[in-house]
BAMAR-147896 format. One record per residue: x, y, z of N, C-alpha, C, O in turn; residue in three letters; residue number from 0. Coordinates in Angstrom, 3 decimals. Each point is the difference from the previous one (the first is absolute). Last residue first. Layout:
N
+----------+----------+----------+----------+----------+----------+----------+----------+----------+----------+----------+----------+------+------+
|     n_c1 |     n_c2 |     n_c3 |    ca_c1 |    ca_c2 |    ca_c3 |     c_c1 |     c_c2 |     c_c3 |     o_c1 |     o_c2 |     o_c3 | resn | resi |
+----------+----------+----------+----------+----------+----------+----------+----------+----------+----------+----------+----------+------+------+
|        X |        Y |        Z |        X |        Y |        Z |        X |        Y |        Z |        X |        Y |        Z |  ALA |  NUM |
...
+----------+----------+----------+----------+----------+----------+----------+----------+----------+----------+----------+----------+------+------+
end
This chain:
42
+----------+----------+----------+----------+----------+----------+----------+----------+----------+----------+----------+----------+------+------+
|     n_c1 |     n_c2 |     n_c3 |    ca_c1 |    ca_c2 |    ca_c3 |     c_c1 |     c_c2 |     c_c3 |     o_c1 |     o_c2 |     o_c3 | resn | resi |
+----------+----------+----------+----------+----------+----------+----------+----------+----------+----------+----------+----------+------+------+
|   52.528 |  217.552 |  222.354 |   -0.604 |    0.020 |    1.248 |   -1.360 |   -1.504 |   -0.287 |   -0.771 |   -0.318 |    0.906 |  ASP |   41 |
|    4.838 |    0.692 |   -4.126 |   -0.796 |    0.702 |    0.494 |   -0.797 |   -0.870 |    1.006 |   -0.158 |   -1.214 |    0.134 |  LYS |   40 |
|    5.704 |    0.983 |   -1.229 |   -1.534 |   -0.992 |    0.194 |   -0.924 |    1.360 |    0.851 |    0.210 |    0.634 |    1.034 |  ILE |   39 |
|    4.152 |    0.251 |   -4.249 |   -0.106 |    0.640 |    1.128 |   -2.131 |   -0.609 |   -0.217 |   -0.960 |    0.375 |   -0.674 |  LYS |   38 |
|    6.393 |   -1.386 |   -0.800 |   -0.978 |    0.233 |   -0.671 |   -1.396 |    0.073 |    1.718 |    0.086 |   -0.518 |    1.114 |  GLU |   37 |
|    5.404 |    0.677 |   -2.197 |   -1.051 |   -0.155 |    0.799 |   -0.619 |   -0.249 |   -0.983 |    0.545 |   -0.184 |   -1.088 |  LEU |   36 |
|    5.053 |   -0.787 |    0.998 |   -1.125 |    0.536 |   -1.069 |   -1.509 |   -0.298 |    1.305 |    0.027 |   -0.981 |    0.744 |  GLU |   35 |
|    5.205 |    2.184 |    0.025 |   -0.730 |   -1.118 |    0.705 |   -1.568 |    0.785 |   -0.795 |   -0.552 |    1.080 |    0.207 |  ILE |   34 |
|    6.448 |   -1.546 |   -0.144 |   -1.214 |    0.897 |   -0.391 |   -0.940 |   -0.892 |   -0.245 |    0.116 |   -1.095 |   -0.549 |  ILE |   33 |
|    4.030 |    1.682 |    4.094 |   -0.498 |   -0.747 |   -0.934 |   -1.336 |    0.568 |   -0.875 |   -0.766 |    0.816 |    0.513 |  TRP |   32 |
|    6.292 |    0.018 |    1.207 |   -1.435 |    0.389 |   -0.169 |   -1.042 |   -1.182 |   -0.507 |    0.241 |   -0.833 |   -0.873 |  TRP |   31 |
|    4.898 |    1.395 |    0.537 |   -0.700 |   -0.292 |    1.891 |   -1.757 |    0.560 |   -0.092 |   -0.699 |    0.354 |    0.950 |  ILE |   30 |
|    2.726 |   -1.825 |   -5.253 |    1.151 |    0.079 |    0.837 |   -1.170 |    0.110 |    1.644 |   -0.791 |   -0.702 |    0.630 |  PHE |   29 |
|   -2.383 |   -0.362 |   -3.652 |    0.745 |   -0.030 |    0.083 |    1.176 |    1.089 |    0.421 |   -0.423 |    1.114 |    0.311 |  LYS |   28 |
|   -3.922 |   -4.555 |   -0.604 |    0.975 |   -0.214 |    0.745 |    0.851 |    1.039 |   -0.624 |    0.676 |   -0.752 |   -0.702 |  LYS |   27 |
|   -6.133 |    0.073 |    0.534 |    1.645 |    0.101 |   -0.893 |    0.896 |    0.285 |    0.653 |   -0.182 |    1.095 |    0.532 |  ASP |   26 |
|   -5.137 |   -3.186 |   -0.248 |    1.184 |    0.421 |    0.484 |    1.449 |   -0.177 |   -0.255 |    0.759 |   -0.969 |    0.014 |  VAL |   25 |
|   -6.889 |    0.926 |   -1.267 |    1.783 |   -0.212 |   -0.126 |    0.538 |    0.777 |    0.764 |   -0.368 |    1.125 |    0.340 |  ARG |   24 |
|   -4.625 |   -0.858 |    0.510 |    0.135 |   -0.988 |   -1.375 |    1.646 |   -0.411 |   -0.145 |    0.155 |   -1.208 |   -0.177 |  ILE |   23 |
|   -3.504 |    2.367 |    4.614 |    1.534 |    0.370 |   -0.698 |   -0.248 |   -1.063 |   -1.396 |   -0.321 |   -1.183 |   -0.110 |  VAL |   22 |
|   -3.359 |    3.428 |    2.894 |    0.921 |   -1.134 |   -0.572 |    1.236 |    0.667 |   -0.472 |    0.463 |    1.040 |   -0.468 |  LYS |   21 |
|   -3.515 |    1.898 |    4.252 |    0.822 |   -0.637 |   -0.965 |    0.064 |   -1.090 |   -0.743 |    0.144 |   -0.784 |    0.938 |  PHE |   20 |
|   -1.736 |    2.322 |    3.202 |   -0.718 |    0.820 |   -0.628 |    0.155 |    0.094 |   -1.661 |   -0.740 |    0.524 |   -0.833 |  LYS |   19 |
|    2.605 |   -3.596 |    4.243 |   -1.066 |   -0.416 |    0.076 |   -0.898 |    1.337 |   -0.459 |   -1.204 |   -0.002 |    0.255 |  ASP |   18 |
|    5.951 |   -0.604 |   -0.994 |   -0.876 |   -1.060 |   -1.051 |   -1.382 |    0.015 |    1.002 |   -0.776 |   -0.870 |   -0.395 |  GLY |   17 |
|    4.747 |    3.301 |    2.314 |   -0.679 |    0.841 |   -1.487 |   -1.162 |   -1.073 |   -0.736 |   -0.853 |    0.397 |   -0.793 |  LEU |   16 |
|    3.197 |   -1.860 |    4.557 |   -1.285 |    0.825 |    0.525 |   -0.423 |    0.435 |   -1.416 |   -1.143 |   -0.029 |   -0.458 |  GLU |   15 |
|    4.230 |   -2.783 |   -0.274 |   -0.680 |   -0.727 |    0.593 |   -1.290 |    0.808 |    0.682 |   -1.135 |   -0.441 |    0.188 |  PRO |   14 |
|    5.554 |    2.166 |   -1.754 |   -0.546 |   -0.306 |   -0.997 |   -1.719 |   -0.971 |    0.417 |   -0.879 |    0.055 |   -0.860 |  ILE |   13 |
|    4.396 |    2.112 |    3.293 |   -0.645 |    0.333 |    0.433 |   -0.952 |   -0.410 |   -1.358 |   -1.103 |    0.543 |   -0.069 |  LYS |   12 |
|    5.395 |   -1.956 |    1.074 |   -0.787 |   -0.319 |    1.188 |   -1.675 |    0.078 |   -0.156 |   -0.845 |   -0.779 |    0.440 |  GLU |   11 |
|    4.715 |    3.149 |   -3.209 |   -0.712 |   -1.611 |   -0.673 |   -1.287 |   -0.758 |    1.151 |   -1.062 |   -0.550 |   -0.291 |  LYS |   10 |
|    5.072 |    4.167 |    1.400 |   -1.651 |    0.491 |    0.135 |   -0.706 |   -0.944 |   -1.017 |   -1.215 |    0.195 |   -0.010 |  ASP |    9 |
|    5.756 |   -0.276 |   -0.391 |   -0.258 |    0.121 |    1.220 |   -1.282 |    0.368 |    0.175 |    0.182 |    0.672 |    1.016 |  LYS |    8 |
|    1.144 |    0.135 |   -5.134 |   -0.363 |   -1.586 |    0.779 |    0.139 |   -0.538 |    0.993 |   -0.231 |   -1.199 |    0.153 |  THR |    7 |
|   -1.505 |    6.177 |   -2.767 |    1.342 |   -1.352 |    0.341 |   -0.376 |   -1.093 |    0.941 |   -0.888 |   -0.293 |    0.800 |  ASP |    6 |
|   -2.292 |    2.383 |   -4.788 |   -0.052 |   -0.384 |    1.691 |    1.562 |   -0.234 |   -0.159 |    0.552 |   -0.738 |   -0.816 |  ALA |    5 |
|   -4.371 |    2.880 |   -2.931 |    1.458 |    0.282 |    0.560 |    0.088 |   -0.945 |    1.501 |   -0.791 |    0.289 |    0.897 |  ARG |    4 |
|   -3.548 |   -0.275 |   -4.284 |    0.421 |    0.825 |    0.422 |    1.584 |   -0.809 |    0.369 |    0.192 |   -1.173 |   -0.321 |  ILE |    3 |
|   -5.055 |    1.695 |   -2.964 |    1.771 |   -1.236 |    0.120 |    0.197 |    1.569 |    1.197 |   -0.384 |    1.166 |   -0.090 |  ARG |    2 |
|   -4.586 |   -2.788 |   -2.079 |    0.413 |    0.995 |    0.496 |    2.036 |   -0.512 |    0.175 |    0.424 |   -1.150 |   -0.112 |  MET |    1 |
|   -5.761 |    0.694 |   -2.408 |    1.454 |   -0.527 |   -0.039 |    0.768 |    1.091 |    0.720 |    0.043 |    1.178 |   -0.354 |  MET |    0 |
+----------+----------+----------+----------+----------+----------+----------+----------+----------+----------+----------+----------+------+------+
end
């Protein structure tokens, strides 16, 4: 499990991350999105 922080301006990049990671949960905290990602095995 990996947790990253992304500015809300970067939220359109989440689908790109979906190619390599499965988005587990996205929590909006203030101006930040807390995105928990699970690495998809190759």
